[in-house]
Steps between C-alpha positions, in 0.01 A plus 500: 500500500631845406472786749506868410690766695446875454743748655874440542608768743707430810242262643349353186834407351606311814166321529490401134859380514418266788205355311712426193779346706246273664364362175218739409457586135454878488392758244600845622421862418628836616431852369870524418534170315880498532449422870377158387840406354646345817190286544515390135858383560361280780239351268201737508304610193399861435145621449482825304198623700311402815220370276747278314622352828148429627401340168790256526479409870247332726564752775704818514676664794549877517751686719457868417604826663178676602121514453510710181736256329296201621183650351676594177637150443150355539278758326715668231535391137676163476430453869404197704126541444532449125592134546370397842221244470357192673780262594757776545612662826666825604705530819587859593789506748545879480443724801183696429199626696192285550291705255751444220511128575120482497476683166745258343322201654160610368639554150679163490205300634253681270690344209483156659855498633617431856670762717724486805676786674822394667722791609820403678681603815873515439749684282783412261695250712196295613378505138835365380504235774138391451417620851211739436177493700202481262172665598237350271128562471236393250408151378639224717329161499416277209138521389256344261338692219203398288511620140185664368289306249573571134233503227640329194283426194182511711623257762648568843846366570657517843874517545646283773553619854866607519722524800662842516813536704498840669782737425646500850547124489647524152744775594616337824798316341627835369437666837696223671802587284473877534415508870550335836136533603168572327196635682149487358309801633153457355331740261677718244629817664617335821841420354550862395390627841731263688797602285433870561478446876829308497679764293357783710652338810829442318523859377424639845764272655759611245447863591541433871805282432656784296441746783657256745814456290547875465424562869757240606764652273431859613506387864852365462396133484624248247209418263648154441474430871139617488434238232655231723286607796180507292574156357513348849179657626127467463484718186761302306386448142640416156441851362724669757758225456503529121462875451691639799859442383442655157309795648796577727715505184248733328447235233151422372506247214135456397343179627164675547499847337405786729244634250306173530513510880356852495226384262410224745495745792261722304270207420510379863403844625210504255392163641517655846276785383246251363485326836523809724832388649730777625861427398718798600820295509446364149405849378827642633693214339330568169610864518859386553484275194347786297786724610749232395338487156530879472872459570529267199526179703195324356693239301725406792403245763227608741765507775626821336236680709792498745639792299200719583572470872860602445395788276253629759769500767749679272245770419414552867863521617 
């Protein structure tokens, strides 16, 4: 069975590479088609458009940058909708808001296709190592479907009852390669909401961590020792362990671009508005990420928000 893969950015490329290396036959697409070359060398085929990929494959995975791109890939000319049909599935692993996910789901299912949202928790290194956490929602269990009667030459013919394997079950082997754990969260929209909550917490933590590193340094403490202390305490976590040493060196190679983190903060705050949840800490963190973008740091890793703390202190001294 051939699987489609749309979007070969930092995350998509790593995820698609793991699938190929584990025996999946992939047809890939990216807006800049030259980004497909490395995957072709590993054995992938190229689809010239999203529609061409969907036409060729039983189900197609998308890993795209934001809601506008996700909608464009589905609804624009040569998009997913042109070829989606009964028997084909679409798995959107992008980080989008619940409304965007629902719009895509309604469009896919109205054409007879199956839809699953499955955003991921994790950045470049977990994607490369197949250690993502997958937050799926949509169709899960296998189900039976009766075909409608057909009138042919004045007589009624009934097609046989067919067993349809739901998209979650079908995608699970791919999820097992790309991730260390898959959660099924119920109806479409729940995966998007869970991902936004997770990334809102992560972005807020990164801001506080940045302030702590700068405070330790300005107080005459060794930031490396701070990392050692944190790693032995109750707030030890992989993010501090991974990002701390490079932040101290003022190095921010993009594993998760800051512009995407700020987008997720914005969407999480909108979710808070919808549910009347006050989130002053997240709002302040979002402002810090917006400031970092204004300083031209959007394409660096989201840990580059560290620079805004240092800049604020320089301006106030």
